[in-house]
Residue, then its C-alpha position, 0 to 999 in steps of 0.5 A: m990471312a986474307e981469308a980471315p976478313a972475308q970469313s968475318a964479313l960473310a959471318a956478319t952478313v949471315k948474322d944480319a940476314a938472320f936478324t932481318a928474318t927475325v924482325s920480318f917474322f914478328l913484324f909480318l905475323p900480325l899483318i899477314g900471318l893472322l887473319t880474322v874472318q866471320d864464320i857462319r854464325n857471324v863470329l870472328v875467327l882467327e885464321t893463320r896463313w903460315p905458308l904466305l908468312f914464311a914465303i914473305v919472310v924468305l923473300t925479305t931475307s933473300g933481298r937483304l942477302a942480295y943487297a949485302l952480297l951484290i948491291a952494296p959492293w957494286r955501289a962501293r965500287r961505283a962510288a970509288r970509280a971516277r965518273p967518265a966525262e962521257a957519262g956526264v955528256a950522256r946524262l945531259a943529253i937524256a935530261r935535254w930530250f927526256a921532257p919532249f919525248a915524255v910529252s910526245f909519248v903521253i900525247a900519243y898514248p891513247a893511239l898506242v894503247l888502242w893499237l896494242t890492246p884494242h879490247a882493253g883500251v878503255k881500261w888502260i886509258d882510264n885506270f892508268g892514263i887518266q888516274i896517273l895524270i890526276y895525281v901528276m897534277l896534284g903533285l905539281g900543285l903540292n910541289i909549289v907548297v912543299g918543294l918550292a916554298g918548303l911548307l909541309d902541307l899534310g892537308y892538301v886533299a882538303f883543297y882537292a875536296v873543295g874543288a870537287y864539291s864546288y863543281a858537283l854542287l854548282a853544276k847540279t844546282f845551277g846547271l852550269s857547264f864544266y868549263m865555266l865551273l873549272p876556274l870557279a872551283g880553282i878560285l874557291a880552293a885558292f880562297w880556302g888556301i888563303l884561309l889556311g895560310f893566315p893561321v899558320l904564318r908563324l909555323r914551320g916544320d912539324y907544327l905546320a904539318i900538324v895544323t894542315l893535317a887538322f885542316g884536312e880532317i876538319i874539311r872531311l868532317i864538314l863534308i860528312n856532317w853537313v848532310d843538307l848540303t853535301n848529303g853526308y856519307a851518301g855523297i852526291t850522285g848524277v854529277p854532270r859530265p863534261t861535253l864537247f862544245g855542248i855535245p854530250f858523249t851519250a847514245a842519244d841522237d844528239g850525242f857525239a857518235a850520232v853527230f859525227g856519224l860514228e858507232f857509239s862507244p864509251i871509248y870516245r868519252t874516255i879519250y876526251l877526258y884523257y886529253l882534257i886532264l893532259a891539257l890541265v897537267l901541261l897548263t899546271a907545269f907551264v904556269t909553275v915554270r913561269l912562276r919560278r922565274l918570276p920574283v914570287g917564285r924566287a921568293w918561294e925558294a928563298l923562303r924555303e932555304d932560310e926564312i930569317a935571311c929571306r925576311s932580312l932581305g926585305i921579302n914579305t914572307t906573309n904574302t909569299k906564304l899566302t901566294a904559295f898556299a893559294m897557287g897550290a890550292m888552286f891547282a888542287g881545285f882544278a883537279g878536284s873539279f875534273f875528278a868529280a866530272r869524270q866520276g859522276f859521283i863523289s863522297p867523303e871517302s875519296f878525300t881521306f888522309l891517305e890521299s894527302a899522304t900519297i900526294v906528299a910521297i909523290v913530291v918527296l920521292g920524285g925530288m922536291g922542286s922537280q916537275i919531272g921527278v913528280a911525274i915519274a913518281a906518280v907513274a911509279m906509285i899510281g901505275g904500280t898500284e893499278i898493276l898489282r890488281d892484275l898480277d894473276f901469277v901471284k894468285a897462282m903462287f899464293g892461292g886463288d884467295f890471295d888479293p895482291g891489291q890488299y898489300r899495295m900499301l905494304v909494297f908502297g912502304l917497302a918501295m919508299v924505304v928502298i928509295m930513301i936508301v938508294r936516292p935519299r934526295g928523291l929520284i931527281s935531285t938536281r935542277d936548273p936554276s930559276a935565275f942565272l948569269k950568262e950561263r945556265k948550270t945545273i944545281g947539285a942537291d948537295l949545294v942546296k939546303e937538305g937537297h930540296g933544290 
Protein backbone atom coordinates (compact mmCIF):
# COMPACT_ATOMS: atom_id res chain seq x y z
CA MET A 1 0.00 0.00 0.00
CA ALA A 2 2.92 2.34 0.68
CA GLU A 3 4.17 1.91 -2.86
CA ALA A 4 1.05 3.50 -4.38
CA PRO A 5 1.66 7.04 -2.96
CA ALA A 6 5.32 6.79 -3.96
CA GLN A 7 4.41 5.80 -7.51
CA SER A 8 1.84 8.58 -7.77
CA ALA A 9 4.39 11.12 -6.48
CA LEU A 10 6.95 9.88 -9.02
CA ALA A 11 4.37 10.08 -11.81
CA ALA A 12 3.50 13.65 -10.77
CA THR A 13 7.19 14.55 -10.77
CA VAL A 14 7.73 13.12 -14.25
CA LYS A 15 4.62 14.92 -15.50
CA ASP A 16 5.88 18.18 -14.02
CA ALA A 17 9.29 17.69 -15.65
CA ALA A 18 7.67 17.02 -19.02
CA PHE A 19 5.61 20.19 -18.65
CA THR A 20 8.79 22.10 -17.76
CA ALA A 21 10.55 20.73 -20.85
CA THR A 22 7.66 21.75 -23.11
CA VAL A 23 7.44 25.26 -21.71
CA SER A 24 11.21 25.80 -21.81
CA PHE A 25 11.39 24.55 -25.41
CA PHE A 26 8.82 27.04 -26.70
CA LEU A 27 10.20 29.80 -24.46
CA PHE A 28 13.81 29.40 -25.58
CA LEU A 29 13.00 28.66 -29.22
CA PRO A 30 12.85 32.34 -30.32
CA LEU A 31 15.51 33.41 -27.82
CA ILE A 32 18.17 30.77 -28.45
CA GLY A 33 17.03 28.33 -31.12
CA LEU A 34 16.66 30.97 -33.83
CA LEU A 35 19.37 33.44 -34.81
CA THR A 36 19.28 36.17 -37.48
CA VAL A 37 22.58 36.90 -39.24
CA GLN A 38 23.59 38.96 -42.24
CA ASP A 39 24.93 37.10 -45.25
CA ILE A 40 27.41 38.41 -47.80
CA ARG A 41 24.63 40.36 -49.55
CA ASN A 42 23.60 42.10 -46.28
CA VAL A 43 20.38 40.11 -46.21
CA LEU A 44 19.04 38.82 -42.91
CA VAL A 45 19.09 35.02 -42.85
CA LEU A 46 17.41 32.91 -40.17
CA GLU A 47 19.69 30.24 -38.73
CA THR A 48 18.84 27.52 -36.23
CA ARG A 49 20.83 26.34 -33.24
CA TRP A 50 19.13 23.08 -32.33
CA PRO A 51 22.00 21.51 -30.30
CA LEU A 52 22.28 24.57 -28.08
CA LEU A 53 18.49 24.77 -27.68
CA PHE A 54 18.12 21.12 -26.72
CA ALA A 55 21.09 21.35 -24.34
CA ILE A 56 19.46 24.23 -22.46
CA VAL A 57 16.10 22.43 -22.39
CA VAL A 58 17.80 19.33 -20.95
CA LEU A 59 19.57 21.43 -18.32
CA THR A 60 16.31 23.16 -17.35
CA THR A 61 14.42 19.87 -17.10
CA SER A 62 17.24 18.25 -15.11
CA GLY A 63 17.23 21.17 -12.71
CA ARG A 64 13.48 20.82 -12.20
CA LEU A 65 13.83 17.10 -11.57
CA ALA A 66 16.67 17.68 -9.11
CA TYR A 67 14.59 20.23 -7.24
CA ALA A 68 11.53 17.96 -7.06
CA LEU A 69 13.43 14.80 -6.07
CA LEU A 70 16.19 16.19 -3.86
CA ILE A 71 15.87 19.83 -2.84
CA ALA A 72 12.12 20.00 -2.08
CA PRO A 73 12.14 16.94 0.27
CA TRP A 74 15.26 18.28 1.98
CA ARG A 75 13.60 21.65 2.55
CA ALA A 76 10.48 19.94 3.93
CA ARG A 77 12.56 17.88 6.37
CA ARG A 78 14.51 20.95 7.38
CA ALA A 79 11.33 22.96 8.04
CA ALA A 80 9.84 20.14 10.12
CA ARG A 81 13.02 19.64 12.15
CA ALA A 82 13.45 21.77 15.26
CA ARG A 83 16.29 24.22 14.96
CA PRO A 84 18.95 23.58 17.63
CA ALA A 85 20.06 26.35 19.90
CA GLU A 86 23.64 25.99 18.68
CA ALA A 87 22.54 27.03 15.19
CA GLY A 88 21.15 30.30 16.53
CA VAL A 89 24.36 31.00 18.46
CA ALA A 90 26.46 30.25 15.37
CA ARG A 91 24.29 32.52 13.24
CA LEU A 92 24.67 35.37 15.73
CA ALA A 93 28.44 34.87 15.78
CA ILE A 94 28.59 34.95 11.96
CA ALA A 95 26.42 38.06 11.85
CA ARG A 96 28.63 39.76 14.42
CA TRP A 97 31.94 39.04 12.71
CA PHE A 98 30.91 39.10 9.07
CA ALA A 99 31.01 42.88 8.64
CA PRO A 100 34.52 43.35 10.16
CA PHE A 101 35.82 40.41 8.12
CA ALA A 102 34.27 41.79 4.90
CA VAL A 103 35.74 45.26 5.48
CA SER A 104 39.17 43.77 6.19
CA PHE A 105 38.95 41.63 3.06
CA VAL A 106 38.07 44.51 0.72
CA ILE A 107 40.88 46.61 2.19
CA ALA A 108 43.41 43.83 1.55
CA TYR A 109 41.83 42.79 -1.79
CA PRO A 110 44.33 44.57 -4.12
CA ALA A 111 47.31 43.07 -2.27
CA LEU A 112 45.77 39.58 -2.41
CA VAL A 113 45.02 39.93 -6.12
CA LEU A 114 48.51 41.11 -6.99
CA TRP A 115 49.97 38.27 -4.94
CA LEU A 116 47.78 35.54 -6.46
CA THR A 117 47.51 36.83 -10.05
CA PRO A 118 50.36 39.29 -10.70
CA HIS A 119 49.82 39.28 -14.48
CA ALA A 120 46.05 39.90 -14.35
CA GLY A 121 45.95 42.18 -11.33
CA VAL A 122 44.62 45.23 -13.20
CA LYS A 123 41.70 43.23 -14.57
CA TRP A 124 40.67 41.79 -11.21
CA ILE A 125 40.97 45.09 -9.38
CA ASP A 126 39.26 47.19 -12.08
CA ASN A 127 36.64 44.94 -13.69
CA PHE A 128 35.67 43.22 -10.46
CA GLY A 129 36.69 45.34 -7.47
CA ILE A 130 35.95 48.86 -8.71
CA GLN A 131 32.93 47.86 -10.80
CA ILE A 132 31.31 45.98 -7.93
CA LEU A 133 31.96 48.78 -5.44
CA ILE A 134 30.28 51.31 -7.76
CA TYR A 135 27.11 49.21 -7.73
CA VAL A 136 27.38 48.66 -3.99
CA MET A 137 27.35 52.44 -3.53
CA LEU A 138 24.41 52.82 -5.92
CA GLY A 139 22.57 50.05 -4.08
CA LEU A 140 23.17 51.67 -0.71
CA GLY A 141 21.86 54.98 -2.04
CA LEU A 142 18.73 53.42 -3.53
CA ASN A 143 18.27 51.41 -0.33
CA ILE A 144 17.41 54.68 1.42
CA VAL A 145 14.57 55.36 -1.00
CA VAL A 146 13.27 51.82 -1.54
CA GLY A 147 14.40 49.86 1.50
CA LEU A 148 13.95 52.44 4.24
CA ALA A 149 11.29 54.84 2.96
CA GLY A 150 9.39 52.25 0.87
CA LEU A 151 9.26 54.45 -2.27
CA LEU A 152 9.75 52.42 -5.44
CA ASP A 153 12.12 54.36 -7.70
CA LEU A 154 12.74 53.00 -11.21
CA GLY A 155 14.50 56.12 -12.46
CA TYR A 156 17.44 56.09 -10.07
CA VAL A 157 19.93 56.03 -12.94
CA ALA A 158 18.91 59.63 -13.73
CA PHE A 159 20.72 60.90 -10.61
CA TYR A 160 23.69 58.73 -11.53
CA ALA A 161 23.76 60.48 -14.92
CA VAL A 162 23.40 63.94 -13.36
CA GLY A 163 26.45 63.31 -11.18
CA ALA A 164 28.51 61.99 -14.09
CA TYR A 165 27.66 64.81 -16.50
CA SER A 166 28.02 67.47 -13.80
CA TYR A 167 31.57 66.37 -13.08
CA ALA A 168 32.51 65.93 -16.75
CA LEU A 169 31.17 69.32 -17.90
CA LEU A 170 32.46 71.34 -14.95
CA ALA A 171 35.87 69.65 -14.98
CA LYS A 172 36.38 70.24 -18.70
CA THR A 173 34.96 73.77 -18.71
CA PHE A 174 36.46 75.25 -15.55
CA GLY A 175 39.33 72.85 -14.87
CA LEU A 176 38.21 72.12 -11.29
CA SER A 177 39.63 69.12 -9.44
CA PHE A 178 37.78 65.91 -8.65
CA TYR A 179 37.60 66.59 -4.93
CA MET A 180 36.05 70.01 -5.50
CA LEU A 181 33.45 68.65 -7.92
CA LEU A 182 32.56 65.50 -5.96
CA PRO A 183 30.40 67.30 -3.35
CA LEU A 184 29.04 69.65 -6.02
CA ALA A 185 27.91 66.69 -8.16
CA GLY A 186 26.17 65.22 -5.11
CA ILE A 187 24.43 68.51 -4.37
CA LEU A 188 23.20 68.87 -7.95
CA ALA A 189 21.91 65.28 -7.95
CA ALA A 190 20.15 65.91 -4.62
CA PHE A 191 18.54 69.01 -6.12
CA TRP A 192 17.13 66.92 -8.97
CA GLY A 193 15.98 64.36 -6.40
CA ILE A 194 13.96 67.08 -4.67
CA LEU A 195 12.53 68.17 -8.04
CA LEU A 196 11.41 64.59 -8.63
CA GLY A 197 10.03 64.31 -5.11
CA PHE A 198 7.60 67.24 -5.37
CA PRO A 199 5.40 65.83 -8.20
CA VAL A 200 5.17 62.36 -6.62
CA LEU A 201 4.29 63.34 -3.05
CA ARG A 202 0.83 61.78 -3.34
CA LEU A 203 1.87 58.71 -5.30
CA ARG A 204 2.78 55.24 -4.08
CA GLY A 205 3.28 51.78 -5.50
CA ASP A 206 2.87 51.27 -9.23
CA TYR A 207 2.02 54.90 -9.94
CA LEU A 208 5.20 56.09 -8.26
CA ALA A 209 7.22 53.52 -10.21
CA ILE A 210 5.77 54.73 -13.52
CA VAL A 211 6.52 58.40 -12.77
CA THR A 212 10.09 57.71 -11.67
CA LEU A 213 10.63 55.53 -14.74
CA ALA A 214 9.44 58.40 -16.93
CA PHE A 215 11.78 60.79 -15.09
CA GLY A 216 14.75 58.55 -15.84
CA GLU A 217 13.85 58.41 -19.51
CA ILE A 218 13.36 62.20 -19.66
CA ILE A 219 16.87 62.75 -18.32
CA ARG A 220 18.31 60.27 -20.83
CA LEU A 221 16.51 61.94 -23.74
CA ILE A 222 17.75 65.34 -22.61
CA LEU A 223 21.30 64.01 -22.62
CA ILE A 224 20.78 62.72 -26.16
CA ASN A 225 19.06 65.76 -27.68
CA TRP A 226 20.81 68.66 -25.93
CA VAL A 227 23.78 68.29 -28.26
CA ASP A 228 25.25 71.75 -27.61
CA LEU A 229 25.76 70.88 -23.95
CA THR A 230 26.16 67.09 -23.76
CA ASN A 231 27.41 66.30 -27.30
CA GLY A 232 24.51 63.85 -27.74
CA TYR A 233 25.27 60.22 -28.59
CA ALA A 234 28.95 61.07 -29.13
CA GLY A 235 29.34 61.67 -25.42
CA ILE A 236 32.02 63.64 -23.61
CA THR A 237 35.62 62.56 -24.06
CA GLY A 238 38.79 63.58 -22.28
CA VAL A 239 37.19 63.83 -18.84
CA PRO A 240 39.99 64.74 -16.36
CA ARG A 241 41.13 61.88 -14.15
CA PRO A 242 41.51 62.26 -10.37
CA THR A 243 44.99 62.97 -9.05
CA LEU A 244 46.76 62.31 -5.76
CA PHE A 245 47.12 65.79 -4.23
CA GLY A 246 47.80 67.20 -7.69
CA ILE A 247 50.12 64.37 -8.79
CA PRO A 248 48.74 62.73 -11.98
CA PHE A 249 49.07 59.02 -12.68
CA THR A 250 50.84 59.51 -16.02
CA ALA A 251 54.22 58.59 -17.50
CA ALA A 252 55.37 62.24 -17.46
CA ASP A 253 58.21 63.56 -15.33
CA ASP A 254 55.72 64.96 -12.81
CA GLY A 255 53.70 61.72 -12.69
CA PHE A 256 53.18 59.50 -9.67
CA ALA A 257 55.80 56.92 -10.67
CA ALA A 258 58.48 59.54 -11.41
CA VAL A 259 57.86 61.50 -8.22
CA PHE A 260 58.20 58.42 -6.01
CA GLY A 261 61.00 56.85 -8.07
CA LEU A 262 58.93 53.89 -9.31
CA GLU A 263 58.67 52.23 -12.67
CA PHE A 264 55.60 53.46 -14.52
CA SER A 265 52.64 51.07 -14.44
CA PRO A 266 48.87 51.55 -14.86
CA ILE A 267 48.31 49.49 -11.73
CA TYR A 268 49.01 52.52 -9.50
CA ARG A 269 46.05 54.50 -10.85
CA THR A 270 43.82 51.41 -10.63
CA ILE A 271 44.71 50.81 -6.99
CA TYR A 272 44.19 54.51 -6.19
CA LEU A 273 40.72 54.46 -7.81
CA TYR A 274 39.89 51.26 -5.94
CA TYR A 275 40.60 52.75 -2.54
CA LEU A 276 38.87 55.98 -3.54
CA ILE A 277 35.58 54.24 -4.35
CA LEU A 278 36.03 52.01 -1.28
CA ALA A 279 36.24 55.14 0.90
CA LEU A 280 33.08 56.49 -0.75
CA VAL A 281 31.26 53.20 -0.13
CA LEU A 282 32.27 53.10 3.53
CA LEU A 283 31.23 56.75 3.92
CA THR A 284 27.84 55.97 2.36
CA ALA A 285 27.33 52.99 4.68
CA PHE A 286 28.37 54.99 7.77
CA VAL A 287 26.11 57.94 6.95
CA THR A 288 23.18 55.62 6.24
CA VAL A 289 23.60 53.82 9.57
CA ARG A 290 23.75 57.11 11.43
CA LEU A 291 20.71 58.48 9.62
CA ARG A 292 18.66 55.39 10.49
CA ARG A 293 19.18 56.08 14.17
CA LEU A 294 18.15 59.73 13.86
CA PRO A 295 14.50 60.87 13.86
CA VAL A 296 14.56 61.24 10.07
CA GLY A 297 15.60 57.61 9.67
CA ARG A 298 12.84 56.37 11.97
CA ALA A 299 10.42 58.59 10.04
CA TRP A 300 11.49 56.86 6.79
CA GLU A 301 10.76 53.46 8.31
CA ALA A 302 7.43 54.63 9.70
CA LEU A 303 6.52 55.97 6.26
CA ARG A 304 7.38 52.60 4.73
CA GLU A 305 5.19 50.68 7.16
CA ASP A 306 2.05 52.83 7.03
CA GLU A 307 1.83 56.34 5.60
CA ILE A 308 -1.59 57.05 7.13
CA ALA A 309 -0.44 56.09 10.63
CA CYS A 310 2.76 58.05 10.04
CA ARG A 311 0.74 61.17 9.19
CA SER A 312 -1.57 60.65 12.17
CA LEU A 313 1.45 60.71 14.50
CA GLY A 314 2.32 64.19 13.32
CA ILE A 315 5.22 63.25 11.05
CA ASN A 316 5.58 65.55 8.07
CA THR A 317 5.40 63.02 5.22
CA THR A 318 6.27 65.68 2.63
CA ASN A 319 9.63 66.44 4.19
CA THR A 320 10.22 62.76 4.89
CA LYS A 321 9.79 61.80 1.23
CA LEU A 322 11.85 64.71 -0.02
CA THR A 323 14.74 63.93 2.34
CA ALA A 324 14.68 60.28 1.22
CA PHE A 325 14.81 61.23 -2.46
CA ALA A 326 17.48 63.87 -1.84
CA MET A 327 19.78 61.62 0.21
CA GLY A 328 19.49 58.70 -2.21
CA ALA A 329 20.10 60.98 -5.19
CA MET A 330 23.13 62.57 -3.52
CA PHE A 331 24.93 59.24 -3.18
CA ALA A 332 24.05 58.43 -6.79
CA GLY A 333 25.63 61.74 -7.78
CA PHE A 334 28.82 60.80 -5.91
CA ALA A 335 28.93 57.46 -7.73
CA GLY A 336 28.26 59.16 -11.07
CA SER A 337 31.11 61.64 -10.64
CA PHE A 338 33.48 58.81 -9.76
CA PHE A 339 32.28 56.83 -12.79
CA ALA A 340 33.02 59.75 -15.11
CA ALA A 341 36.47 60.28 -13.56
CA ARG A 342 37.28 56.60 -13.81
CA GLN A 343 36.15 56.12 -17.40
CA GLY A 344 37.36 59.41 -18.85
CA PHE A 345 34.41 59.17 -21.24
CA ILE A 346 30.64 59.19 -20.71
CA SER A 347 27.67 58.90 -23.05
CA PRO A 348 23.90 58.39 -22.65
CA GLU A 349 24.36 54.68 -23.41
CA SER A 350 25.75 54.21 -19.89
CA PHE A 351 22.53 55.45 -18.23
CA THR A 352 19.72 53.32 -19.65
CA PHE A 353 16.75 51.81 -17.85
CA LEU A 354 18.63 48.53 -17.59
CA GLU A 355 21.00 50.17 -15.10
CA SER A 356 18.06 51.24 -12.92
CA ALA A 357 16.57 47.75 -13.09
CA THR A 358 19.91 46.25 -12.05
CA ILE A 359 20.23 48.56 -9.05
CA VAL A 360 16.64 47.89 -7.95
CA ALA A 361 17.26 44.15 -8.29
CA ILE A 362 20.37 44.45 -6.09
CA VAL A 363 18.32 46.14 -3.34
CA VAL A 364 15.42 43.68 -3.57
CA LEU A 365 17.52 40.52 -3.78
CA GLY A 366 19.83 41.64 -0.99
CA GLY A 367 16.92 42.35 1.34
CA MET A 368 15.34 45.78 1.48
CA GLY A 369 16.78 47.75 4.35
CA SER A 370 19.88 45.55 4.69
CA GLN A 371 23.26 47.03 3.84
CA ILE A 372 25.09 43.70 4.04
CA GLY A 373 22.48 42.14 1.77
CA VAL A 374 22.94 44.91 -0.80
CA ALA A 375 26.70 44.32 -0.81
CA ILE A 376 26.31 40.55 -1.21
CA ALA A 377 23.76 40.93 -4.01
CA ALA A 378 26.04 43.40 -5.86
CA VAL A 379 28.96 40.97 -5.62
CA ALA A 380 26.81 38.10 -6.91
CA MET A 381 25.17 40.01 -9.77
CA ILE A 382 27.97 42.25 -11.05
CA GLY A 383 30.77 39.82 -10.28
CA GLY A 384 28.80 36.95 -11.80
CA THR A 385 28.25 38.96 -14.98
CA GLU A 386 31.98 39.60 -15.30
CA ILE A 387 32.85 35.96 -14.64
CA LEU A 388 30.54 34.87 -17.46
CA ARG A 389 32.83 36.59 -19.95
CA ASP A 390 35.73 34.30 -19.01
CA LEU A 391 34.00 30.91 -19.04
CA ASP A 392 36.12 29.30 -21.75
CA PHE A 393 34.93 25.78 -20.90
CA VAL A 394 31.39 26.79 -21.91
CA LYS A 395 32.72 27.80 -25.32
CA ALA A 396 34.33 24.38 -25.57
CA MET A 397 30.95 22.76 -24.85
CA PHE A 398 28.80 24.82 -27.24
CA GLY A 399 31.36 25.87 -29.84
CA GLY A 400 33.86 28.68 -30.34
CA ASP A 401 31.19 31.10 -31.58
CA PHE A 402 29.23 30.83 -28.33
CA ASP A 403 29.53 33.96 -26.17
CA PRO A 404 28.38 33.36 -22.56
CA GLY A 405 28.26 37.11 -21.93
CA GLN A 406 25.30 37.46 -24.30
CA TYR A 407 23.21 35.26 -22.00
CA ARG A 408 23.97 37.12 -18.80
CA MET A 409 20.45 38.55 -18.54
CA LEU A 410 18.99 35.08 -19.06
CA VAL A 411 21.14 33.71 -16.23
CA PHE A 412 20.33 36.79 -14.17
CA GLY A 413 16.58 36.26 -14.63
CA LEU A 414 16.88 32.59 -13.70
CA ALA A 415 18.86 33.51 -10.58
CA MET A 416 16.15 36.01 -9.57
CA VAL A 417 13.47 33.34 -9.90
CA VAL A 418 15.50 30.93 -7.76
CA ILE A 419 16.14 33.57 -5.08
CA MET A 420 12.48 34.57 -4.99
CA ILE A 421 11.54 30.91 -4.43
CA VAL A 422 14.20 30.10 -1.85
CA ARG A 423 14.48 33.50 -0.12
CA PRO A 424 11.37 35.54 -1.02
CA ARG A 425 12.33 38.38 1.35
CA GLY A 426 15.89 38.67 0.06
CA LEU A 427 19.22 37.24 1.10
CA ILE A 428 19.21 39.11 4.43
CA SER A 429 15.66 39.26 5.76
CA THR A 430 16.42 40.24 9.36
CA ARG A 431 18.06 43.33 10.79
CA ASP A 432 18.89 45.10 14.02
CA PRO A 433 16.37 47.69 15.18
CA SER A 434 17.16 51.36 14.69
CA ALA A 435 15.94 52.17 18.20
CA PHE A 436 15.60 49.76 21.13
CA LEU A 437 14.85 49.72 24.86
CA LYS A 438 17.61 48.31 27.11
CA GLU A 439 18.36 45.30 24.88
CA ARG A 440 18.94 45.05 21.13
CA LYS A 441 16.94 42.21 19.56
CA THR A 442 16.91 41.13 15.94
CA ILE A 443 13.70 41.91 14.09
CA GLY A 444 12.43 38.98 12.02
CA ALA A 445 11.14 39.56 8.53
CA ASP A 446 7.77 38.07 9.48
CA LEU A 447 7.24 40.89 11.99
CA VAL A 448 7.61 43.66 9.43
CA LYS A 449 5.19 44.61 6.69
CA GLU A 450 6.03 42.64 3.52
CA GLY A 451 9.36 41.67 5.08
CA HIS A 452 10.87 45.04 4.28
CA GLY A 453 12.64 45.24 7.61
